C-alpha positions as a Python dict, from the first residue, in 0.01 Angstrom:
ca = {
    (1, 'X'): (0, 0, 0),
    (2, 'X'): (105, 359, -55),
    (3, 'X'): (103, 588, 245),
    (4, 'X'): (164, 958, 203),
    (5, 'X'): (455, 1101, 399),
    (6, 'X'): (336, 1310, 696),
    (7, 'X'): (531, 1612, 577),
    (8, 'X'): (451, 1571, 209),
    (9, 'X'): (269, 1861, 45),
    (10, 'X'): (-45, 1739, -131),
    (11, 'X'): (-55, 1775, -505),
    (12, 'X'): (-384, 1781, -699),
    (13, 'X'): (-196, 1664, -1011),
    (14, 'X'): (-102, 1329, -846),
    (15, 'X'): (-427, 1160, -965),
    (16, 'X'): (-366, 1249, -1332),
    (17, 'X'): (-562, 1458, -1575),
    (18, 'X'): (-887, 1442, -1774),
    (19, 'X'): (-980, 1609, -2099),
    (20, 'X'): (-1346, 1687, -2146),
    (21, 'X'): (-1476, 1529, -2465),
    (22, 'X'): (-1475, 1749, -2774),
    (23, 'X'): (-1296, 2028, -2591),
    (24, 'X'): (-948, 2158, -2527),
    (25, 'X'): (-1017, 2171, -2152),
    (26, 'X'): (-788, 1947, -1955),
    (27, 'X'): (-794, 1948, -1575),
    (28, 'X'): (-645, 1763, -1279),
    (29, 'X'): (-893, 1501, -1166),
    (30, 'X'): (-878, 1640, -816),
    (31, 'X'): (-1069, 1974, -813),
    (32, 'X'): (-1246, 2182, -557),
    (33, 'X'): (-1614, 2251, -487),
    (34, 'X'): (-1692, 2599, -353),
    (35, 'X'): (-2035, 2520, -198),
    (36, 'X'): (-1907, 2500, 163),
    (37, 'X'): (-1760, 2848, 145),
    (38, 'X'): (-2109, 2988, 199),
    (39, 'X'): (-2272, 3008, 540),
    (40, 'X'): (-2458, 2723, 723),
    (41, 'X'): (-2680, 2519, 491),
    (42, 'X'): (-2514, 2693, 198),
    (43, 'X'): (-2698, 3012, 284),
    (44, 'X'): (-2556, 3356, 372),
    (45, 'X'): (-2199, 3468, 422),
    (46, 'X'): (-1928, 3255, 577),
    (47, 'X'): (-1824, 3315, 938),
    (48, 'X'): (-1465, 3379, 823),
    (49, 'X'): (-1453, 3535, 473),
    (50, 'X'): (-1074, 3579, 500),
    (51, 'X'): (-1024, 3208, 557),
    (52, 'X'): (-1261, 3130, 270),
    (53, 'X'): (-1052, 3339, 33),
    (54, 'X'): (-735, 3172, 175),
    (55, 'X'): (-880, 2830, 103),
    (56, 'X'): (-935, 2926, -262),
    (57, 'X'): (-582, 3058, -301),
    (58, 'X'): (-435, 2754, -130),
    (59, 'X'): (-632, 2523, -355),
    (60, 'X'): (-473, 2689, -659),
    (61, 'X'): (-133, 2666, -495),
    (62, 'X'): (-180, 2287, -445),
    (63, 'X'): (-254, 2235, -815),
    (64, 'X'): (-634, 2261, -833),
    (65, 'X'): (-729, 2391, -1178),
    (66, 'X'): (-1103, 2308, -1173),
    (67, 'X'): (-1346, 2485, -936),
    (68, 'X'): (-1715, 2401, -915),
    (69, 'X'): (-1948, 2684, -806),
    (70, 'X'): (-2299, 2827, -852),
    (71, 'X'): (-2468, 3159, -814),
    (72, 'X'): (-2728, 2992, -588),
    (73, 'X'): (-2464, 2902, -332),
    (74, 'X'): (-2523, 3173, -75),
    (75, 'X'): (-2685, 3294, -298),
    (76, 'X'): (-2407, 3478, -483),
    (77, 'X'): (-2160, 3424, -198),
    (78, 'X'): (-1925, 3171, -350),
    (79, 'X'): (-1894, 3350, -682),
    (80, 'X'): (-1812, 3674, -506),
    (81, 'X'): (-1543, 3502, -294),
    (82, 'X'): (-1395, 3335, -601),
    (83, 'X'): (-1363, 3666, -782),
    (84, 'X'): (-1222, 3845, -477),
    (85, 'X'): (-964, 3574, -415),
    (86, 'X'): (-857, 3472, -765),
    (87, 'X'): (-931, 3744, -1020),
    (88, 'X'): (-763, 3787, -1261),
    (89, 'X'): (-786, 3408, -1289),
    (90, 'X'): (-495, 3184, -1373),
    (91, 'X'): (-486, 3091, -1741),
    (92, 'X'): (-528, 2722, -1664),
    (93, 'X'): (-825, 2761, -1426),
    (94, 'X'): (-1159, 2613, -1539),
    (95, 'X'): (-1460, 2755, -1358),
    (96, 'X'): (-1779, 2541, -1379),
    (97, 'X'): (-2114, 2669, -1260),
    (98, 'X'): (-2460, 2526, -1218),
    (99, 'X'): (-2800, 2673, -1306),
    (100, 'X'): (-3162, 2563, -1276),
    (101, 'X'): (-3248, 2673, -920),
    (102, 'X'): (-3268, 2968, -686),
    (103, 'X'): (-3294, 3028, -311),
    (104, 'X'): (-3593, 3176, -132),
    (105, 'X'): (-3574, 3408, 169),
    (106, 'X'): (-3557, 3114, 409),
    (107, 'X'): (-3281, 2937, 220),
    (108, 'X'): (-3504, 2691, 37),
    (109, 'X'): (-3392, 2543, -292),
    (110, 'X'): (-3642, 2622, -572),
    (111, 'X'): (-3597, 2452, -902),
    (112, 'X'): (-3678, 2655, -1215),
    (113, 'X'): (-3610, 2578, -1579),
    (114, 'X'): (-3786, 2851, -1778),
    (115, 'X'): (-3589, 2990, -2072),
    (116, 'X'): (-3575, 3344, -1939),
    (117, 'X'): (-3465, 3226, -1597),
    (118, 'X'): (-3189, 2998, -1731),
    (119, 'X'): (-3053, 3276, -1952),
    (120, 'X'): (-3058, 3528, -1665),
    (121, 'X'): (-2884, 3275, -1446),
    (122, 'X'): (-2595, 3237, -1695),
    (123, 'X'): (-2567, 3613, -1731),
    (124, 'X'): (-2562, 3659, -1352),
    (125, 'X'): (-2283, 3403, -1318),
    (126, 'X'): (-2083, 3575, -1590),
    (127, 'X'): (-2127, 3916, -1428),
    (128, 'X'): (-2038, 3810, -1076),
    (129, 'X'): (-1742, 3601, -1186),
    (130, 'X'): (-1617, 3867, -1425),
    (131, 'X'): (-1626, 3642, -1732),
    (132, 'X'): (-1741, 3678, -2094),
    (133, 'X'): (-1820, 3307, -2133),
    (134, 'X'): (-1862, 3015, -1899),
    (135, 'X'): (-1639, 2721, -1982),
    (136, 'X'): (-1891, 2463, -1858),
    (137, 'X'): (-2243, 2513, -1721),
    (138, 'X'): (-2430, 2225, -1550),
    (139, 'X'): (-2804, 2220, -1595),
    (140, 'X'): (-2950, 2108, -1261),
    (141, 'X'): (-3259, 1883, -1305),
    (142, 'X'): (-3484, 1770, -1026),
    (143, 'X'): (-3431, 1397, -1090),
    (144, 'X'): (-3592, 1116, -1290),
    (145, 'X'): (-3916, 1213, -1458),
    (146, 'X'): (-3839, 1581, -1485),
    (147, 'X'): (-3840, 1729, -1838),
    (148, 'X'): (-3491, 1780, -1962),
    (149, 'X'): (-3559, 1836, -2335),
    (150, 'X'): (-3693, 2190, -2309),
    (151, 'X'): (-3420, 2331, -2087),
    (152, 'X'): (-3152, 2154, -2291),
    (153, 'X'): (-3280, 2336, -2597),
    (154, 'X'): (-3223, 2660, -2414),
    (155, 'X'): (-2872, 2542, -2311),
    (156, 'X'): (-2793, 2465, -2674),
    (157, 'X'): (-2913, 2805, -2789),
    (158, 'X'): (-2692, 2978, -2529),
    (159, 'X'): (-2400, 2763, -2644),
    (160, 'X'): (-2456, 2868, -3002),
    (161, 'X'): (-2462, 3230, -2893),
    (162, 'X'): (-2131, 3194, -2711),
    (163, 'X'): (-2248, 3243, -2349),
    (164, 'X'): (-2165, 2877, -2271),
    (165, 'X'): (-1869, 2691, -2418),
    (166, 'X'): (-1976, 2344, -2304),
    (167, 'X'): (-2277, 2183, -2129),
    (168, 'X'): (-2304, 1945, -1831),
    (169, 'X'): (-2612, 1803, -1664),
    (170, 'X'): (-2682, 1727, -1300),
    (171, 'X'): (-2921, 1504, -1093),
    (172, 'X'): (-3029, 1294, -1389),
    (173, 'X'): (-3089, 931, -1477),
    (174, 'X'): (-2969, 736, -1778),
    (175, 'X'): (-3281, 815, -1983),
    (176, 'X'): (-3238, 1190, -1926),
    (177, 'X'): (-2870, 1163, -2023),
    (178, 'X'): (-2974, 1009, -2353),
    (179, 'X'): (-3231, 1280, -2421),
    (180, 'X'): (-2982, 1555, -2336),
    (181, 'X'): (-2711, 1410, -2560),
    (182, 'X'): (-2954, 1392, -2852),
    (183, 'X'): (-2999, 1770, -2824),
    (184, 'X'): (-2640, 1887, -2757),
    (185, 'X'): (-2302, 1741, -2661),
    (186, 'X'): (-2270, 1673, -2290),
    (187, 'X'): (-1920, 1686, -2145),
    (188, 'X'): (-2000, 1593, -1779),
    (189, 'X'): (-2266, 1450, -1554),
    (190, 'X'): (-2286, 1558, -1190),
    (191, 'X'): (-2487, 1326, -962),
    (192, 'X'): (-2501, 1202, -603),
    (193, 'X'): (-2245, 923, -565),
    (194, 'X'): (-1994, 809, -303),
    (195, 'X'): (-1848, 500, -138),
    (196, 'X'): (-2180, 383, 3),
    (197, 'X'): (-2431, 553, -234),
    (198, 'X'): (-2373, 376, -567),
    (199, 'X'): (-2694, 396, -766),
    (200, 'X'): (-2497, 528, -1068),
    (201, 'X'): (-2249, 242, -1105),
    (202, 'X'): (-2379, 148, -1450),
    (203, 'X'): (-2403, 509, -1559),
    (204, 'X'): (-2037, 574, -1464),
    (205, 'X'): (-1920, 283, -1673),
    (206, 'X'): (-2130, 387, -1969),
    (207, 'X'): (-2009, 746, -1958),
    (208, 'X'): (-1647, 626, -1923),
    (209, 'X'): (-1687, 428, -2243),
    (210, 'X'): (-1788, 753, -2419),
    (211, 'X'): (-1516, 962, -2252),
    (212, 'X'): (-1767, 1178, -2059),
    (213, 'X'): (-1673, 1301, -1711),
    (214, 'X'): (-1869, 1193, -1404),
    (215, 'X'): (-1847, 1441, -1116),
    (216, 'X'): (-1994, 1304, -790),
    (217, 'X'): (-2154, 1553, -558),
    (218, 'X'): (-2164, 1467, -185),
    (219, 'X'): (-1849, 1253, -239),
    (220, 'X'): (-1806, 1243, 144),
    (221, 'X'): (-2177, 1213, 226),
    (222, 'X'): (-2277, 1577, 209),
    (223, 'X'): (-2491, 1699, 495),
    (224, 'X'): (-2469, 1348, 654),
    (225, 'X'): (-2097, 1266, 648),
    (226, 'X'): (-1985, 912, 585),
    (227, 'X'): (-1972, 706, 907),
    (228, 'X'): (-1866, 347, 850),
    (229, 'X'): (-1663, 105, 1056),
    (230, 'X'): (-1522, -73, 752),
    (231, 'X'): (-1405, 255, 603),
    (232, 'X'): (-1247, 356, 934),
    (233, 'X'): (-1057, 26, 951),
    (234, 'X'): (-905, 80, 607),
    (235, 'X'): (-826, 445, 693),
    (236, 'X'): (-645, 326, 1010),
    (237, 'X'): (-439, 78, 806),
    (238, 'X'): (-314, 373, 592),
    (239, 'X'): (-283, 625, 874),
    (240, 'X'): (-518, 849, 687),
    (241, 'X'): (-857, 1010, 756),
    (242, 'X'): (-1172, 835, 643),
    (243, 'X'): (-1235, 1132, 411),
    (244, 'X'): (-900, 1092, 235),
    (245, 'X'): (-958, 718, 181),
    (246, 'X'): (-1316, 770, 59),
    (247, 'X'): (-1192, 1019, -197),
    (248, 'X'): (-902, 796, -304),
    (249, 'X'): (-1154, 513, -365),
    (250, 'X'): (-1355, 739, -592),
    (251, 'X'): (-1048, 830, -796),
    (252, 'X'): (-965, 459, -842),
    (253, 'X'): (-1329, 367, -917),
    (254, 'X'): (-1310, 496, -1280),
    (255, 'X'): (-1076, 720, -1479),
    (256, 'X'): (-1361, 953, -1581),
    (257, 'X'): (-1445, 1051, -1228),
    (258, 'X'): (-1349, 1403, -1131),
    (259, 'X'): (-1364, 1508, -768),
    (260, 'X'): (-1477, 1841, -627),
    (261, 'X'): (-1468, 1795, -246),
    (262, 'X'): (-1543, 2114, -62),
    (263, 'X'): (-1426, 2267, 263),
    (264, 'X'): (-1399, 2605, 428),
    (265, 'X'): (-1070, 2529, 611),
    (266, 'X'): (-717, 2496, 475),
    (267, 'X'): (-634, 2201, 703),
    (268, 'X'): (-929, 2001, 561),
    (269, 'X'): (-832, 2111, 210),
    (270, 'X'): (-488, 1949, 249),
    (271, 'X'): (-648, 1624, 367),
    (272, 'X'): (-886, 1614, 73),
    (273, 'X'): (-621, 1684, -188),
    (274, 'X'): (-382, 1429, -39),
    (275, 'X'): (-623, 1166, -162),
    (276, 'X'): (-490, 1233, -515),
    (277, 'X'): (-159, 1065, -413),
    (278, 'X'): (-303, 775, -213),
    (279, 'X'): (-308, 439, -397),
    (280, 'X'): (-529, 168, -250),
    (281, 'X'): (-419, -192, -298),
    (282, 'X'): (-638, -478, -412),
    (283, 'X'): (-732, -604, -66),
    (284, 'X'): (-833, -266, 62),
    (285, 'X'): (-1023, -186, -256),
    (286, 'X'): (-1214, -510, -219),
    (287, 'X'): (-1303, -428, 136),
    (288, 'X'): (-1425, -82, 40),
    (289, 'X'): (-1617, -218, -261),
    (290, 'X'): (-1818, -425, -17),
    (291, 'X'): (-1950, -122, 173),
    (292, 'X'): (-2216, -21, -78),
    (293, 'X'): (-2531, 84, 104),
    (294, 'X'): (-2372, 58, 450),
    (295, 'X'): (-2366, 399, 620),
}
């Protein structure tokens, strides 16, 4: 087994790179998700804005070149922090946003897919991030059964106009992926997936065969963090945190998986990124593979 040296500086490049299909965009597979930079429940400002900006700068210093954000995180908080901390952006930085929802006054998540709303959402992201075009925009759908054809037509139109370079989709099933791809090229799918929540196993393999990225959200359990005795035993074998091992498992699960773990603290950031350099052996992989559904 490979165990990171205690004093080794984590490197996001250690897990290798991925090139989005049909694009010139190549990123390190270990990225960063900005959602946790907002306040509690992803609503309002962070308790420590200076630390939030420091986390973003440290992520770049550790080799992160792919940041996932959205204007409805906060709302508007994470995009503002990204611009404050990183603008003018490094030439190799890919910013990915998500549209299809907004927040009410109590912090509720309201899905909306009307054409005017989607267009305004892209324009708002561009304005707050200080960009002329978004490299990748994920269309957030509510799940199986929701109409994806109509909003995908809007996404394609915005792509043709140059507001969006490339399109991703989020919270979708295999049927919705097929419908979306019939309308416009899809470069990534962002769904709920982690060590114990594996409903998308077949989808990941199908997307890998077509070279399409799969980006798991809640890779560490989200609002209910992973708690598993089997995971802890493997983590203890490596002298690593359960979070680091769970992320390393995802990176070894399939070469098309890109990770965007989020945190609002630099110490946690280092632990997350160190997963890029952790190689799990066959025995430990088998033990982790057996934990599906056990949380």
